[in-house]
C-alpha positions in Angstrom: 49.1 33.7 60.0 50.5 35.5 56.7 53.3 33.7 56.0 56.4 34.7 53.3 56.3 32.3 49.6 59.2 30.0 49.2 61.1 30.3 46.4 63.8 27.6 47.3 63.2 25.2 44.3 65.2 22.2 46.2 62.5 22.7 48.5 59.4 23.1 46.0 60.7 19.9 44.6 60.3 17.7 47.2 57.3 15.3 47.6 54.6 16.5 50.6 53.7 14.0 53.2 50.2 13.7 54.1 48.3 16.0 55.9 46.7 14.8 59.6 44.3 16.5 62.1 47.2 18.1 63.9 48.1 20.0 60.5 44.6 22.0 60.6 46.4 25.4 61.1 48.2 25.2 57.7 44.7 25.6 56.3 44.1 28.7 57.8 47.8 30.0 56.9 47.2 28.9 53.6 43.7 31.0 53.7 45.5 34.1 54.5 48.5 34.1 52.8 46.0 33.5 50.0 43.9 36.4 50.8 47.1 38.6 51.4 48.3 37.7 47.5 44.6 37.8 46.0 45.7 40.3 43.6 48.1 37.9 41.8 47.6 34.2 43.2 44.6 32.2 42.7 45.9 29.2 44.8 48.6 27.9 46.6 50.4 24.8 48.2 51.5 24.4 51.7 55.2 23.7 50.5 54.9 27.5 49.0 54.7 28.6 52.4 57.1 26.5 54.0 55.4 23.3 54.9 55.8 19.7 53.7 52.1 18.8 53.8 49.9 17.5 51.5 47.5 20.7 51.7 46.3 23.0 48.9 43.9 26.1 48.6 42.0 26.6 45.4 39.6 29.9 44.4 36.8 28.3 42.7 35.1 31.1 42.0 33.0 31.9 45.0 35.1 30.8 47.8 38.8 29.6 48.5 38.6 25.9 49.1 41.0 24.1 51.6 41.8 20.1 50.5 43.7 18.3 52.7 45.6 15.3 50.9 44.1 15.7 47.6 44.2 13.6 44.8 43.1 13.7 41.2 41.1 10.2 40.5 39.7 11.1 37.1 41.0 13.4 34.4 39.6 14.3 30.7 40.1 17.0 28.0 44.3 17.5 28.0 44.8 20.9 26.7 48.2 23.2 26.6 48.3 26.3 28.4 51.1 28.8 30.4 51.0 29.2 34.1 52.9 31.6 36.6 53.5 30.8 40.1 54.3 33.1 42.8 57.4 30.9 44.2 59.0 31.2 40.6 59.4 34.1 37.9 57.7 34.2 34.6 55.3 32.1 33.0 55.8 28.6 31.7 54.2 26.2 29.2 52.3 22.8 30.7 49.7 20.4 30.1 46.3 20.5 32.0 43.0 19.0 31.8 39.8 20.4 31.5 37.6 18.4 33.8 38.6 16.6 37.0 37.6 14.7 40.0 39.2 15.1 43.3 39.3 12.9 46.7 40.4 14.9 49.5 39.7 15.8 53.5 37.6 18.8 54.3 38.6 20.8 57.6 37.0 18.2 59.4 39.1 15.5 57.7 35.6 14.2 56.3 36.2 12.5 53.1 35.4 14.4 49.9 34.7 13.9 46.4 34.4 17.1 44.0 34.4 17.4 40.3 35.9 20.7 38.6 36.0 21.9 35.4 37.7 24.9 33.4 39.8 27.3 35.3 39.2 26.0 38.7 40.1 22.6 37.9 43.6 24.2 36.5 44.0 25.9 39.9 43.4 22.5 41.6 46.0 20.7 39.0 48.6 23.5 39.8 48.2 22.9 44.0 48.4 19.0 43.5 51.4 19.3 41.3 53.3 21.4 43.7 52.6 18.4 46.6 54.4 16.0 44.4 57.2 18.3 43.9 56.5 19.5 40.1 57.2 22.8 39.3 55.9 24.2 36.1 
């Protein structure tokens, strides 16, 4: 289901709680909502559509990857950039990492570990920041 984008900074600033198998539908809502905003967005977190759960979606080039309970476990190559966000107006400076390794659960709640570099890494980092209540 396509959900409205949350713009309440107080809500977005609160850390998310772990997702469980009962939250599988959040992944589908993120897919639908990201598809509806594909012309202006490449990733989002569950709190952007009203759920305080640790779920993100990131366009990694050839598909939109949903990650439940993602955690960045390794990072290297810091750089400075600017990012925008559907939940906020304008662009803001931030520091990102060129290469990251993320542990997460897939839609079957199987634990995965994946490395991301460049633009996909930046998208994932933005989403994980949302889960921590960090806004750019």
